[in-house]
C-alpha positions as CSV (number, residue, x, y, z in Angstrom):
1,M,-43.8,-102.5,6.5
2,Y,-40.2,-101.5,6.9
3,K,-37.3,-100.9,4.5
4,K,-33.7,-101.5,5.4
5,I,-31.4,-98.8,4.3
6,N,-27.7,-99.3,3.7
7,F,-26.1,-95.8,3.7
8,L,-22.7,-96.8,2.2
9,Q,-24.3,-98.5,-0.7
10,Q,-26.9,-95.8,-1.1
11,A,-24.2,-93.1,-1.5
12,T,-23.2,-94.8,-4.8
13,T,-26.7,-95.3,-6.2
14,R,-28.3,-91.9,-5.7
15,R,-31.0,-90.9,-8.2
16,Q,-30.9,-87.3,-6.9
17,F,-28.0,-85.2,-8.0
18,V,-27.3,-81.6,-8.8
19,L,-25.9,-80.9,-12.2
20,G,-22.9,-78.7,-12.3
21,A,-21.7,-79.3,-15.8
22,S,-20.6,-76.0,-17.5
23,S,-22.2,-77.1,-20.8
24,L,-25.6,-77.3,-19.1
25,A,-25.1,-74.0,-17.5
26,I,-24.2,-72.4,-20.8
27,A,-27.1,-74.0,-22.5
28,A,-29.4,-72.5,-19.8
29,N,-27.7,-69.1,-20.2
30,L,-26.7,-69.3,-16.5
31,P,-24.0,-67.0,-15.1
32,V,-20.6,-68.6,-14.7
33,W,-20.8,-68.5,-10.9
34,A,-24.0,-70.6,-11.0
35,A,-22.4,-73.5,-12.9
36,G,-20.7,-75.2,-9.9
37,D,-21.7,-78.5,-8.4
38,I,-23.7,-77.7,-5.3
39,S,-24.1,-81.4,-4.2
40,R,-20.9,-80.9,-2.2
41,N,-23.1,-79.3,0.5
42,A,-25.6,-82.1,0.5
43,N,-24.9,-83.7,3.9
44,T,-23.3,-81.0,5.9
45,G,-24.8,-77.8,4.4
46,Q,-22.7,-74.8,3.5
47,M,-22.4,-72.6,6.6
48,L,-21.4,-69.0,6.6
49,R,-20.3,-67.3,9.9
50,G,-19.4,-63.8,10.9
51,K,-20.8,-60.3,10.6
52,Q,-20.3,-59.7,6.9
53,F,-22.1,-61.8,4.3
54,T,-22.3,-61.8,0.5
55,L,-25.3,-63.6,-1.0
56,D,-26.0,-64.0,-4.7
57,I,-29.5,-65.0,-5.9
58,G,-29.4,-66.7,-9.3
59,Y,-30.3,-69.6,-11.5
60,Q,-29.0,-73.1,-10.9
61,A,-29.2,-76.3,-12.9
62,V,-30.6,-79.1,-10.7
63,N,-32.0,-82.6,-11.1
64,F,-34.0,-84.2,-8.4
65,T,-36.1,-86.7,-10.4
66,G,-34.0,-87.6,-13.4
67,K,-35.2,-84.5,-15.3
68,P,-32.9,-81.5,-15.6
69,R,-34.5,-78.3,-14.3
70,I,-33.5,-74.8,-13.3
71,A,-33.9,-73.6,-9.7
72,T,-33.4,-70.2,-8.1
73,T,-30.8,-70.5,-5.4
74,V,-28.6,-68.5,-3.1
75,N,-24.8,-68.9,-3.7
76,G,-25.6,-71.8,-6.0
77,S,-26.9,-73.9,-3.0
78,L,-30.2,-75.6,-2.4
79,P,-31.1,-75.1,0.4
80,A,-29.3,-71.8,0.7
81,P,-26.2,-71.6,3.0
82,I,-26.8,-71.7,6.7
83,L,-26.2,-68.3,8.2
84,R,-24.7,-68.4,11.7
85,W,-24.9,-65.2,13.7
86,K,-24.3,-64.2,17.3
87,E,-26.7,-62.5,19.6
88,G,-25.8,-58.9,20.3
89,E,-23.8,-58.4,17.1
90,R,-24.7,-56.3,14.0
91,V,-24.8,-58.1,10.7
92,T,-24.4,-56.8,7.2
93,L,-25.6,-58.8,4.2
94,Q,-25.0,-57.7,0.6
95,V,-27.6,-59.4,-1.5
96,T,-27.2,-59.3,-5.3
97,N,-29.9,-60.3,-7.7
98,H,-28.7,-62.2,-10.8
99,L,-32.2,-63.1,-11.9
100,A,-34.1,-61.6,-14.8
101,E,-36.8,-60.4,-12.4
102,D,-37.0,-58.6,-9.1
103,S,-36.0,-60.5,-6.0
104,S,-35.8,-60.1,-2.2
105,I,-34.8,-61.8,1.1
106,H,-37.1,-61.8,4.1
107,W,-35.5,-62.8,7.5
108,H,-38.3,-64.9,8.8
109,G,-38.9,-64.5,12.6
110,M,-36.3,-61.8,13.0
111,I,-37.3,-58.7,15.0
112,L,-35.7,-55.8,13.0
113,P,-36.5,-52.4,11.5
114,T,-39.3,-52.5,8.9
115,G,-36.9,-51.3,6.1
116,M,-34.9,-54.5,6.6
117,D,-37.8,-56.9,6.6
118,G,-37.5,-57.6,2.9
119,V,-41.1,-57.5,1.6
120,P,-41.4,-55.7,-1.7
121,G,-44.2,-53.1,-1.7
122,L,-44.2,-52.8,2.1
123,S,-40.7,-52.8,3.5
124,F,-38.8,-51.7,0.4
125,A,-39.0,-51.6,-3.4
126,G,-37.3,-55.0,-4.0
127,I,-34.0,-55.8,-5.6
128,K,-33.9,-55.1,-9.3
129,P,-32.1,-57.4,-11.7
130,G,-28.3,-56.8,-11.5
131,E,-28.6,-54.7,-8.4
132,T,-27.4,-55.2,-4.8
133,F,-29.2,-54.3,-1.6
134,K,-27.5,-54.0,1.7
135,Y,-29.4,-55.4,4.7
136,Q,-28.0,-54.3,8.0
137,F,-29.5,-54.8,11.5
138,D,-28.7,-55.7,15.1
139,V,-29.3,-59.3,16.2
140,N,-31.2,-59.0,19.4
141,Q,-32.4,-62.6,19.7
142,S,-31.1,-66.1,19.5
143,G,-32.3,-69.5,18.3
144,T,-33.3,-71.1,15.0
145,Y,-34.9,-69.1,12.2
146,W,-34.7,-69.0,8.4
147,Y,-34.7,-66.8,5.4
148,H,-36.4,-66.8,2.0
149,S,-37.4,-64.8,-1.0
150,H,-40.7,-62.8,-0.7
151,S,-40.9,-62.3,-4.5
152,G,-43.2,-64.3,-6.7
153,Y,-42.6,-68.1,-6.4
154,Q,-38.9,-67.9,-5.9
155,E,-39.2,-69.5,-2.5
156,Q,-40.8,-72.6,-4.0
157,A,-38.1,-72.7,-6.6
158,G,-35.2,-72.8,-4.1
159,V,-34.5,-69.5,-2.4
160,Y,-34.7,-70.6,1.3
161,G,-32.1,-71.3,4.0
162,A,-31.5,-71.6,7.7
163,I,-30.4,-69.0,10.3
164,V,-28.8,-70.2,13.6
165,I,-28.2,-67.5,16.2
166,D,-25.9,-68.4,19.0
167,P,-27.0,-66.9,22.4
168,I,-24.9,-64.7,24.7
169,D,-25.8,-67.1,27.5
170,Q,-26.2,-70.7,26.6
171,V,-29.3,-72.2,28.2
172,V,-29.6,-75.5,26.3
173,E,-26.6,-77.8,26.6
174,Y,-25.8,-80.3,23.8
175,D,-22.8,-82.1,22.2
176,R,-23.7,-82.0,18.5
177,D,-25.9,-79.7,16.4
178,Y,-27.7,-80.3,13.1
179,V,-30.0,-78.2,11.0
180,I,-32.8,-80.1,9.3
181,V,-34.5,-78.1,6.5
182,L,-37.7,-79.7,5.2
183,S,-39.0,-78.6,1.8
184,D,-41.0,-79.6,-1.3
185,W,-39.8,-79.5,-4.8
186,S,-41.8,-79.7,-8.1
187,D,-40.4,-80.2,-11.5
188,E,-43.3,-78.1,-12.7
189,D,-43.1,-74.3,-13.0
190,P,-44.9,-72.9,-9.9
191,T,-47.1,-70.7,-12.1
192,D,-48.3,-73.9,-13.9
193,V,-49.1,-75.5,-10.5
194,Y,-51.1,-72.5,-9.5
195,A,-52.9,-72.4,-12.9
196,K,-53.9,-76.1,-12.5
197,L,-55.3,-75.4,-9.0
198,K,-57.4,-72.5,-10.3
199,K,-58.9,-74.7,-13.0
200,Q,-59.4,-77.7,-10.8
201,S,-58.7,-77.3,-7.1
202,H,-58.4,-81.0,-6.4
203,Y,-56.1,-81.6,-9.4
204,Y,-53.3,-83.0,-7.2
205,N,-55.5,-85.0,-4.8
206,M,-54.3,-88.6,-5.1
207,K,-56.5,-89.9,-2.2
208,E,-60.0,-89.3,-3.4
209,R,-62.8,-91.6,-2.4
210,T,-63.4,-94.9,-4.2
211,F,-66.3,-97.4,-4.2
212,A,-64.2,-99.6,-1.9
213,D,-64.1,-96.8,0.7
214,L,-67.9,-96.5,0.5
215,W,-68.4,-100.2,0.9
216,S,-66.0,-100.4,3.8
217,E,-68.0,-97.6,5.6
218,V,-71.3,-99.3,4.9
219,R,-70.0,-102.4,6.6
220,Q,-68.6,-100.4,9.5
221,K,-71.4,-97.8,10.1
222,G,-74.4,-99.2,8.3
223,V,-76.2,-97.9,5.2
224,A,-78.2,-95.1,6.9
225,Q,-75.3,-93.4,8.7
226,T,-73.0,-93.7,5.7
227,L,-75.5,-92.2,3.3
228,N,-76.3,-89.4,5.8
229,E,-72.6,-88.5,6.0
230,R,-72.1,-88.6,2.3
231,E,-75.2,-86.4,1.9
232,M,-73.7,-83.8,4.2
233,W,-70.3,-83.7,2.3
234,N,-72.1,-83.6,-1.1
235,T,-74.3,-80.8,0.1
236,M,-71.2,-78.8,1.0
237,R,-69.6,-79.8,-2.3
238,M,-66.5,-80.8,-0.4
239,S,-64.3,-83.8,0.0
240,D,-63.3,-85.3,3.4
241,R,-60.0,-86.4,1.7
242,D,-59.0,-82.8,0.8
243,I,-56.0,-82.5,3.1
244,S,-53.4,-80.7,0.9
245,D,-53.8,-78.6,-2.2
246,V,-50.5,-79.8,-3.7
247,T,-49.3,-83.3,-3.0
248,G,-46.7,-86.0,-3.8
249,M,-48.3,-86.2,-7.2
250,T,-45.9,-83.4,-8.2
251,Y,-43.8,-82.8,-5.1
252,T,-40.6,-84.5,-4.2
253,F,-40.1,-84.0,-0.4
254,L,-36.6,-83.0,0.6
255,M,-34.5,-83.0,3.8
256,N,-31.5,-80.7,3.6
257,G,-31.9,-80.8,-0.2
258,Q,-31.9,-84.6,-0.4
259,T,-34.7,-86.7,-1.9
260,P,-36.2,-89.9,-0.4
261,D,-34.1,-91.9,-2.8
262,Q,-31.0,-90.5,-1.3
263,G,-31.7,-89.4,2.3
264,W,-29.7,-87.0,4.4
265,T,-27.1,-88.5,6.8
266,G,-25.6,-87.2,10.0
267,L,-23.1,-88.8,12.2
268,F,-23.0,-89.1,16.0
269,K,-21.4,-91.0,18.9
270,K,-23.3,-93.1,21.4
271,G,-24.1,-91.1,24.5
272,E,-24.0,-87.7,22.8
273,K,-26.8,-85.2,23.3
274,I,-27.8,-84.0,19.8
275,R,-29.7,-80.8,19.0
276,L,-31.8,-81.0,15.9
277,R,-33.1,-77.7,14.5
278,F,-36.1,-78.5,12.3
279,I,-37.2,-75.8,9.8
280,N,-40.2,-76.2,7.5
281,A,-39.2,-74.3,4.4
282,A,-41.8,-76.0,2.2
283,A,-44.1,-74.0,0.0
284,M,-47.3,-76.0,0.7
285,T,-46.6,-79.0,2.9
286,L,-47.1,-79.6,6.6
287,F,-44.9,-82.4,7.9
288,D,-45.4,-84.9,10.8
289,V,-42.0,-85.7,12.3
290,R,-40.7,-88.6,14.4
291,I,-37.6,-90.7,15.1
292,P,-38.8,-94.2,15.6
293,G,-37.5,-95.6,18.9
294,V,-36.1,-92.3,20.1
295,K,-37.8,-89.8,22.3
296,M,-37.5,-86.1,21.4
297,T,-37.4,-83.3,23.9
298,V,-38.7,-80.0,22.5
299,V,-36.6,-77.1,23.9
300,A,-37.4,-74.3,21.5
301,V,-40.2,-73.3,19.2
302,D,-39.9,-70.6,16.5
303,G,-36.5,-69.7,18.0
304,Q,-37.8,-69.2,21.5
305,N,-36.9,-71.4,24.5
306,V,-39.7,-73.3,26.1
307,D,-40.0,-75.6,29.1
308,P,-38.7,-78.9,27.9
309,V,-41.4,-81.4,26.8
310,T,-40.7,-85.0,25.8
311,I,-42.7,-86.3,22.8
312,D,-42.6,-88.9,20.1
313,D,-44.2,-87.0,17.2
314,F,-44.8,-83.3,16.3
315,R,-46.4,-81.5,13.4
316,I,-44.5,-78.6,11.9
317,G,-46.4,-76.1,9.9
318,V,-45.0,-74.3,6.9
319,A,-42.5,-71.7,8.2
320,E,-42.4,-73.0,11.8
321,T,-39.2,-74.1,13.5
322,Y,-38.8,-76.7,16.3
323,D,-35.6,-77.5,18.2
324,V,-35.4,-80.9,19.9
325,L,-32.8,-82.8,21.9
326,I,-32.2,-86.5,21.5
327,E,-29.8,-88.9,23.3
328,P,-29.3,-92.1,21.3
329,S,-28.2,-94.7,23.9
330,A,-27.1,-97.4,21.5
331,D,-24.6,-97.9,18.6
332,Q,-27.3,-98.0,16.0
333,A,-28.7,-96.0,13.1
334,H,-31.9,-94.0,13.6
335,T,-34.3,-92.7,10.9
336,I,-35.6,-89.1,11.0
337,F,-39.0,-89.5,9.3
338,A,-41.0,-86.5,8.1
339,Q,-44.2,-87.6,6.4
340,A,-46.4,-85.1,4.6
341,I,-49.7,-84.4,6.3
342,D,-51.6,-86.0,3.5
343,R,-49.4,-89.1,3.5
344,T,-48.5,-88.8,-0.2
345,G,-44.8,-88.9,0.5
346,F,-42.1,-88.2,3.0
347,A,-38.6,-86.8,3.5
348,Y,-36.1,-88.6,5.6
349,G,-32.6,-88.6,7.0
350,V,-30.5,-90.8,9.2
351,L,-28.4,-90.3,12.3
352,T,-25.8,-93.1,12.5
353,P,-22.5,-93.7,14.3
354,D,-21.3,-95.8,11.3
355,L,-22.1,-95.5,7.6
356,N,-22.1,-99.3,7.3
357,M,-25.1,-99.5,9.6
358,Q,-28.6,-100.0,8.5
359,A,-31.8,-98.3,9.7
360,E,-35.5,-99.1,9.3
361,L,-37.7,-96.8,7.2
362,P,-41.2,-96.8,8.8
363,A,-44.4,-97.1,6.8
364,L,-46.5,-94.0,6.3
365,D,-49.3,-93.5,8.9
366,P,-52.9,-93.9,7.6
367,V,-54.3,-91.3,5.4
368,P,-56.3,-88.6,7.4
369,I,-60.0,-88.2,6.8
370,L,-61.8,-85.0,7.7
371,T,-64.8,-85.1,10.0
372,M,-67.7,-82.6,10.6
373,A,-65.7,-81.5,13.7
374,D,-62.9,-80.5,11.4
375,M,-65.4,-78.3,9.5
376,G,-66.5,-76.5,12.6
377,M,-69.9,-78.2,12.4
378,D,-69.8,-80.4,15.5
379,H,-71.6,-79.9,18.8
380,S,-68.4,-79.7,20.9
381,A,-67.2,-78.3,24.2
382,M,-63.9,-77.1,25.5
383,R,-62.3,-78.8,28.5
384,D,-58.9,-77.7,29.6
385,G,-57.9,-76.5,26.2
386,T,-58.8,-79.6,24.2
387,M,-61.8,-80.2,21.9
388,M,-64.2,-82.7,23.3
389,D,-66.6,-84.2,20.7
390,M,-70.1,-85.0,21.8
391,S,-71.6,-88.3,20.8
392,E,-74.2,-87.0,18.3
393,H,-74.3,-84.1,15.9
394,N,-76.2,-82.9,12.9
395,G,-74.5,-80.6,10.5
396,H,-77.8,-79.3,9.0
397,K,-79.7,-78.4,12.2
398,M,-77.6,-75.9,14.0
399,D,-79.6,-73.3,16.1
400,H,-78.9,-69.7,15.7
401,A,-76.6,-69.4,18.7
402,M,-74.4,-72.2,17.4
403,H,-74.4,-70.7,13.8
404,M,-73.1,-67.4,15.2
405,G,-70.4,-69.3,17.2
406,M,-71.9,-68.4,20.6
407,G,-72.2,-72.0,21.9
408,N,-68.6,-72.6,22.9
409,A,-68.0,-69.0,24.0
410,A,-70.8,-69.4,26.5
411,V,-69.4,-72.7,27.7
412,M,-65.8,-71.5,28.0
413,G,-66.4,-68.1,29.6
414,T,-63.3,-66.5,31.0
415,G,-62.3,-69.4,33.3
416,L,-58.9,-70.0,31.8
417,A,-56.6,-67.0,32.3
418,G,-54.6,-66.2,29.2
419,F,-56.7,-68.6,27.1
420,G,-58.3,-66.3,24.6
421,S,-61.5,-64.6,23.6
422,A,-64.9,-65.4,25.1
423,L,-66.7,-63.0,22.8
424,P,-69.4,-64.3,20.4
425,I,-68.2,-65.0,16.8
426,T,-69.4,-62.4,14.4
427,H,-69.5,-62.5,10.6
428,Q,-69.1,-59.6,8.2
429,K,-71.3,-59.0,5.2
430,T,-68.1,-59.4,3.0
431,E,-68.0,-63.1,4.0
432,L,-71.2,-63.8,2.1
433,G,-71.1,-64.5,-1.6
434,P,-69.7,-66.9,-4.3
435,H,-66.1,-66.1,-3.1
436,V,-66.8,-67.9,0.2
437,D,-68.2,-71.5,0.1
438,M,-68.3,-72.3,3.8
439,R,-68.4,-70.9,7.3
440,A,-67.6,-72.8,10.4
441,E,-70.8,-72.9,12.4
442,N,-69.2,-73.9,15.7
443,P,-65.5,-73.1,15.7
444,V,-63.7,-74.2,18.8
445,Y,-60.2,-73.7,20.4
446,K,-58.0,-76.7,19.4
447,I,-54.7,-75.8,21.0
448,G,-54.8,-79.2,22.8
449,D,-55.7,-81.0,19.6
450,P,-52.6,-82.5,17.7
451,G,-54.6,-82.2,14.5
452,I,-56.1,-84.4,11.8
453,G,-54.1,-87.7,11.3
454,L,-52.4,-87.5,14.7
455,R,-55.3,-87.6,17.3
456,D,-55.3,-91.4,17.9
457,H,-51.5,-91.9,18.0
458,Q,-51.4,-92.2,21.8
459,R,-54.2,-94.7,21.9
460,L,-53.1,-96.8,18.9
461,Y,-49.4,-96.6,19.0
462,G,-48.5,-95.3,22.4
463,R,-46.8,-92.2,20.8
464,K,-47.1,-88.8,22.6
465,V,-47.8,-86.1,20.0
466,L,-46.9,-82.5,20.7
467,T,-49.8,-79.9,20.9
468,Y,-49.7,-76.1,21.3
469,A,-51.1,-76.7,24.8
470,D,-47.8,-78.3,25.8
471,L,-45.8,-75.1,25.1
472,H,-44.8,-72.8,28.0
473,N,-42.2,-70.1,27.5
474,L,-39.1,-70.7,29.5
475,Y,-39.2,-67.2,30.8
476,P,-42.1,-65.1,32.3
477,T,-44.3,-63.2,30.0
478,I,-42.8,-59.8,29.4
479,D,-46.0,-57.7,28.7
480,T,-48.6,-58.8,31.2
481,R,-51.2,-56.1,30.3
482,E,-54.6,-57.2,29.3
483,P,-55.4,-56.4,25.6
484,S,-57.1,-53.1,25.1
485,R,-59.1,-54.4,22.1
486,E,-59.6,-57.5,20.0
487,I,-59.3,-57.9,16.2
488,E,-61.3,-60.9,14.8
489,L,-60.3,-62.2,11.5
490,H,-62.0,-65.0,9.5
491,L,-59.8,-67.1,7.2
492,T,-62.1,-67.6,4.2
493,G,-62.2,-69.1,0.8
494,N,-63.9,-70.9,-2.0
495,M,-62.1,-74.2,-2.5
496,A,-63.8,-75.1,-5.8
497,R,-62.7,-71.8,-7.3
498,Y,-59.4,-71.8,-5.4
499,M,-60.1,-68.3,-4.0
500,W,-58.6,-67.3,-0.6
501,S,-59.2,-64.3,1.5
502,I,-59.5,-62.8,5.0
503,N,-63.0,-61.8,6.1
504,G,-64.0,-62.6,2.5
505,I,-61.8,-59.8,1.1
506,K,-58.7,-60.5,-0.9
507,Y,-55.5,-58.5,-0.2
508,A,-55.8,-56.3,-3.3
509,D,-59.1,-54.9,-2.0
510,A,-58.3,-54.8,1.7
511,E,-57.6,-51.8,4.0
512,P,-54.6,-52.1,6.3
513,I,-55.0,-53.2,9.9
514,I,-53.9,-50.1,12.0
515,L,-52.3,-50.6,15.4
516,K,-51.2,-47.8,17.7
517,H,-47.6,-48.0,18.8
518,G,-47.3,-49.6,22.2
519,E,-50.8,-51.0,22.4
520,R,-51.6,-54.6,23.4
521,V,-54.0,-56.3,21.0
522,R,-55.7,-59.7,20.9
523,F,-55.9,-61.3,17.4
524,T,-58.6,-64.0,17.2
525,L,-58.5,-66.0,14.0
526,I,-61.5,-68.2,12.9
527,N,-60.8,-70.7,10.2
528,D,-63.9,-71.0,8.1
529,T,-62.2,-73.3,5.6
530,M,-61.2,-77.0,5.6
531,M,-57.5,-76.3,5.2
532,N,-54.8,-75.7,7.9
533,H,-53.5,-72.2,7.6
534,P,-50.1,-71.3,9.1
535,M,-50.4,-67.6,9.8
536,H,-47.3,-65.4,10.0
537,L,-47.1,-61.9,11.4
538,H,-43.9,-60.0,10.5
539,G,-42.0,-57.8,12.9
540,M,-43.7,-58.7,16.1
541,W,-44.3,-61.7,18.3
542,S,-47.5,-63.6,18.3
543,E,-48.0,-64.7,21.9
544,L,-50.2,-67.8,21.9
545,E,-53.0,-67.9,24.5
546,M,-53.2,-71.4,25.8
547,G,-54.2,-71.1,29.5
548,D,-50.9,-70.0,31.0
549,A,-50.8,-66.2,31.2
550,K,-47.5,-66.3,33.1
551,N,-45.4,-68.1,30.5
552,I,-47.1,-67.5,27.2
553,P,-45.1,-69.0,24.3
554,R,-44.0,-66.6,21.6
555,K,-44.3,-67.6,18.0
556,H,-43.9,-66.1,14.6
557,T,-46.1,-68.6,12.8
558,V,-49.3,-70.2,14.1
559,I,-51.3,-73.1,12.5
560,V,-55.0,-72.4,12.5
561,Q,-56.7,-75.8,12.1
562,P,-59.8,-76.3,10.0
563,G,-63.1,-75.3,11.7
564,S,-61.2,-73.8,14.7
565,K,-60.4,-70.5,16.3
566,I,-57.2,-69.4,18.0
567,S,-56.1,-66.3,19.8
568,Y,-52.8,-64.6,20.4
569,L,-51.6,-61.3,21.9
570,V,-49.5,-58.8,20.0
571,T,-47.6,-55.9,21.5
572,A,-47.3,-53.3,18.8
573,D,-43.8,-52.3,19.6
574,A,-42.4,-51.9,16.0
575,R,-43.4,-48.9,13.9
576,G,-43.9,-49.3,10.2
577,R,-45.6,-51.4,7.6
578,W,-45.6,-55.2,8.2
579,A,-46.9,-58.2,6.2
580,Y,-49.4,-60.6,7.8
581,H,-50.4,-63.6,5.8
582,C,-51.0,-67.4,5.4
583,H,-47.6,-68.9,4.6
584,L,-48.9,-71.5,2.1
585,M,-47.4,-70.2,-1.1
586,F,-50.5,-70.4,-3.2
587,H,-52.7,-68.8,-0.5
588,M,-50.4,-66.0,0.4
589,M,-51.1,-63.5,-2.3
590,S,-54.8,-63.1,-1.4
591,M,-54.9,-64.3,2.3
592,F,-52.7,-61.4,3.2
593,R,-53.0,-58.1,5.1
594,E,-50.8,-55.1,5.8
595,V,-50.4,-54.3,9.5
596,R,-49.4,-50.7,10.0
597,V,-48.1,-49.6,13.4
598,V,-48.4,-45.8,13.8
């Protein structure tokens, strides 16, 4: 079940390495500056401080699996250099594009003028090959954020890095500080990955059902129930094992650019309080994070300070950031374990006081299996922000009220201040057709639900798992107005055809969402698909409604679970054109809207 890791020996037997040989660079027609060995930054990460920065986007020879490949990187580093700024200062970043195609940098989670947001076609025209663009803006926030390309698939190929902003007034005290960037790398060209998904959406699914699974369920549930459940899934033409679109079949999962064969290493001294800044810079992978034997105290989410909450596990969606404090009390090595949500692989690192020490690598948790509740097809009710499953359900016999999503709205009412919408769910005509293969008949709020694969951890393992319901902003809610209106958006798609949309309309055919400057709006998202969607609104905070109107947590990215709904408030205080999209790379191009504040 566990693997012993010797870090001193491991350092000399790494399979992962980054090729810096000039001959390979020349063979790949790379610029001279891109030929350097970037493995020097493997364990500590290159960090750039100050107010003036020069960033070069270009090609880089890499090798993560034993096969030489070409990545796109910033300053020849993967991940890109950590940028360390100070709250209250004005930063200038000269970004030069050495690629053969247009490029860009988006400062994820930063509140800044629309012209500096870095989204081609909305914020600016992009950076042409050989040209330099000057980003300049005031830093009016603090915390952990990140940056990445918003052009094509460059983010998947390596253009991503961390941002750490030191506050004017330090609230969280700690002795040591590490950035933990999680990501996924494929030796395949991202365009080829997408092409395979379009031809066969489950191409990368390594965990499909087998006869052994069916026989096991028959023994556990009996023939009748097993066949009834199989009939429901077959009728929907869906698989209850479809957790991730792209899996460990092609992905190598990285921690600070290091593969599982190598692992990232950080040093500490016994008794120190260590701040770990987790950033999910993956293209398609949600990670479940824990440090076996060590409690984590969450102190910030998406860069914003929250009331400290102590947990054992947390799920980090694509583009989210979580800051945790740990206090190792013994002279021993500890494993930081980040397993992919579908359990097809993991990234890991180690905190150790001595490179000669060993740590245990835990086994992967069981593979998650979707249920009818995850499809929004369960008779359920809300209690204190968590989803309560009733003992019986029938996915085929929903009455009209449940089909229209009225059941839970009626149950919930408006009893929880700051919780969310109590309006009946409505569906647009655009949501009907071959481009949409399912609708959640009974979506429920799941902010108190840790998500598929994590729900039984407290009962089975005694591990406390973080949920959105645990988050309370450290400071009082700034804008306490009730929203003047509500915008309901359905996250839609056809999995078999690998088509994604919002309200059944892809971005190319969609009208902008118009907000009036200064208004307070509630966004209610209903996930009519079987996938988790991390939704990201640029330029403004998404204030998550979770029952506490006085200390609403502010996020820039929110996971919407399968078959669920979620609400957050937005104050439209930033004029301009802003992107709003799912942050899964291969969903983004169509599950996308322009938000225009006028």
